[in-house]
C-alpha positions as CSV (number, residue, x, y, z in Angstrom):
1,M,0.0,0.0,0.1
2,T,1.3,3.4,-0.9
3,R,2.0,5.9,1.8
4,G,-0.9,8.5,0.4
5,A,-3.4,5.2,0.6
6,L,-2.0,4.6,3.6
7,L,-2.8,8.6,5.4
8,I,-6.2,8.3,3.1
9,L,-7.2,4.9,5.0
10,C,-5.7,6.0,8.5
11,L,-7.6,9.4,8.3
12,S,-11.2,8.0,7.0
13,A,-10.9,5.8,10.0
14,L,-10.2,8.7,12.2
15,V,-12.7,10.8,10.9
16,G,-15.3,8.2,10.4
17,C,-17.0,9.4,7.4
18,G,-16.1,10.0,3.9
19,P,-16.2,7.4,0.8
20,P,-14.8,3.9,1.6
21,L,-11.6,3.1,-0.1
22,V,-11.9,0.0,-3.2
23,D,-8.8,-1.9,-5.0
24,K,-10.6,-1.4,-8.5
25,V,-13.3,1.1,-10.4
26,P,-16.6,-0.8,-9.4
27,D,-18.6,-1.8,-12.5
28,K,-21.3,-0.1,-14.4
29,G,-24.0,-0.1,-12.1
30,A,-22.8,-1.3,-9.3
31,L,-22.9,1.9,-7.5
32,R,-25.8,3.9,-6.6
33,Q,-26.2,6.9,-8.4
34,G,-24.4,9.5,-6.6
35,Q,-22.3,7.3,-4.4
36,Q,-18.7,7.7,-4.3
37,V,-15.5,5.7,-3.6
38,I,-11.9,6.2,-3.8
39,V,-10.2,3.7,-6.0
40,T,-6.3,2.8,-4.5
41,D,-4.8,1.8,-7.9
42,D,-2.0,4.2,-7.8
43,S,-3.6,5.2,-11.3
44,C,-3.6,9.2,-10.6
45,P,-0.8,11.8,-9.8
46,P,0.8,11.5,-6.4
47,S,-0.7,14.4,-5.3
48,E,-4.6,13.3,-6.3
49,M,-6.6,10.6,-5.8
50,K,-8.9,8.6,-7.9
51,L,-12.6,9.6,-7.0
52,V,-15.9,7.3,-8.9
53,T,-19.0,8.4,-8.5
54,G,-21.9,6.2,-9.5
55,G,-23.9,7.0,-12.3
56,G,-27.1,4.8,-11.1
57,F,-28.5,1.3,-12.4
58,G,-27.0,1.2,-16.2
59,Q,-25.0,4.1,-16.0
60,S,-21.6,4.9,-16.2
61,N,-19.6,5.9,-13.2
62,E,-17.9,8.9,-13.4
63,V,-14.2,9.0,-12.7
64,E,-12.0,11.7,-11.8
65,C,-8.7,13.1,-10.0
66,V,-9.2,15.1,-7.4
67,P,-6.4,16.9,-5.0
68,K,-6.4,14.4,-1.7
69,F,-6.7,17.5,0.4
70,R,-9.8,19.5,-0.4
């Protein structure tokens, strides 16, 4: 696990809220509309994390790299 992912994991454990961490992007339709997860696959630059927002049943998910601390 990378240092950034570990930091996010620790911070989310302390806060107890926020999107859950997953290893890969969920399949199309696997997330409810608006549901968010953070993907820890290191595909974004080091200062960013991959945020996936569900599009709902049969819809594509929105995938974006966002700053780790926003």
